[in-house]
C-alpha positions, 0 to 999 in steps of 0.5 A: 234399748231398754227402759224402766218406768217410775211414777209419782202422784203429784201433790202440787202443781208443777209449773213450767221450769218447776221441779220434783224429785223422783226415786230410782226404780227398784233395783236401779242406780244412777249408772243404769241410765243415759242422761243424753237419751230421749226419755218420755213422760205421760200425765193426764193423757199428755205425752212429753219428750225430753228430746223436744225440751218438754222436760229434763232429768238430772240423775243424782246419786240417790234420786232423779230430779224432774224439771218441767220444760220452760215453755211446757204447761203446768203439770196438775196436782192430783195426777200421776206422772209416769216417766219412762227412763232409757237405760244405757244400751249394754256393750255386751261384746267382751262382757259377761251377760246373764240371761234366764231364757234366750230365744234366737229366731222365731217360728218360721225364722231361723236363729243361730248362736255364733261362738268365737274363739279367743284368736281372731280369724280362727273360725267359730262354732255355730249352733242352729236348729233344723226342721223337725217332723212336727212342732216339737222341742229338742232339749240338749241337757246333761246328766248329773256330773260328779265333777268338772268336765270338758267334752271335746268334739274331735275333728272327724275329717268330714261331716259326721254324726254323734254316736248316740245311745239308741238307734241304728248308726254306722260308725266309720274310721279307726276307733281306739278303745282304752278298755275292752268293749262289752258287746251284747251278742258277742260277749256271752258271760260278763266275765268273758268280754271281747278284746279287740287288738290293734296289732296287725299280727294278732287275731281278735282275742277273747278273754278266758278265765282259768279252767275249772278242774275236778276229779271223779263225778263232777257237776259243772257250775254255769261259770265253769261251763261258760269258761269253756275249758274243764280239766278232769283227772278221774281215778275211775270211769266217771261223769261230768254233768252240765247245769240245766238248760234254764241255768245256762240261759240265765248265766248267758244273759238277756241278750241270748237268742236261738242259734247262739252257741259256744264251745266247751272242751273237756280234758281228761288226764285220768289213767287208762280206762278212766273215761269221762262221760259228758252228761246232760243236766236234769232238764233242758240239755241233750248230747248229740254224738259220742259223749265219752271223753277217753283219757290220753293214757288210752292214746295207743288205742282210742283215747285222745285226751280231750273232747270238744262240744258245741252247745247251741241254744235251740229254744227257750232254756234248751241247749243241744251239746254236739260233739264236734271233736 
C-alpha cells in the first residue's frame, strides 16, 4: 500500500462531528484514494484512525472533507493536523507501470524478474544475478541505435553463453555467416578476406584480387605483392623488385607476427632469354634460392614460366623470400 500526506494549520477549534476542508496533495486527484481504507491522522501528539471512527473522510471532486468523530475530542485551534491518505493499491497485472528505478531483492537476498509471454503456460523469461568476485555492479546497456531493433535469442539446444567482444570463448555448433568473416591472423591484407564455404565439395576458399601485370623493370606495390600473383611480359632480361620490409609489414597490418607468411608467384610470359630476376627491395627483404624466373619460351631448356616464393616475416619489418618452386 502507498500513502500521501496532507496537512493544515487549524484556524479554529474543530469539535466532535465538526468538519474542515483539505486540499488534495500535489499531483493527486479523487480517484487516487480509497475511501474505505484505514486512514490516519496526527494532531498535538494524538494519533487518530478512521478505522475506529476517530474521523472520516469524504473525497470530493476538488477537495477532501475531514469530519471529526462524533465521540472524539475537540481538535484545538493553532495546531497542525496531518492526515495520512491511503491510496488505491494499483492492480499492476496486465497494466503498464512506470518506474524510475526498480530494485529486486537486496544484498544477500536473491531477486529475480519474471517475464511472461502472451500465451498461457508457455514458459517465462527469468532474469537474475549470480555472485560476483566482489561487490561490483554489472551494467547491461545498449549502444546508440540508428533505428528500431529486435534482438532475438535463438534456441542454442542446450545451456550456452553469449559470444562477447573480448575474452577467450569456445563457440560450438554450426554457424552460418551471411558475409565472409574477417579474422586477424588469417586475413592478411584487408582486400583478401577469408571466405568459408558450406558446400562439402568445396575447400576453404580465399578471395584473390586480379593479378598485377607489367613488362620490363618493375617495382611491385604492396598491394601487388600481397595480391600473390604477378604476370610479367618482359622484352629483355629484367627485374621485379619487392617493396621494402617496412612497407610490406605496414600493408599486412597490426596483427602481423613473426612466422607469418604468404606465397607470391611470378609468371613470366617473355620470349626466349627474357629472364625475370626477383629482386629484394631497398631494405628489410632478402631472397633465398634461385631468384631467376625463366620464361615459358625456354621450356625446352630450363624455363618453367613461373616461380613461387614464400615470404616469411622473420623480425620487425624484415622478410625473407624463399624460392619454393
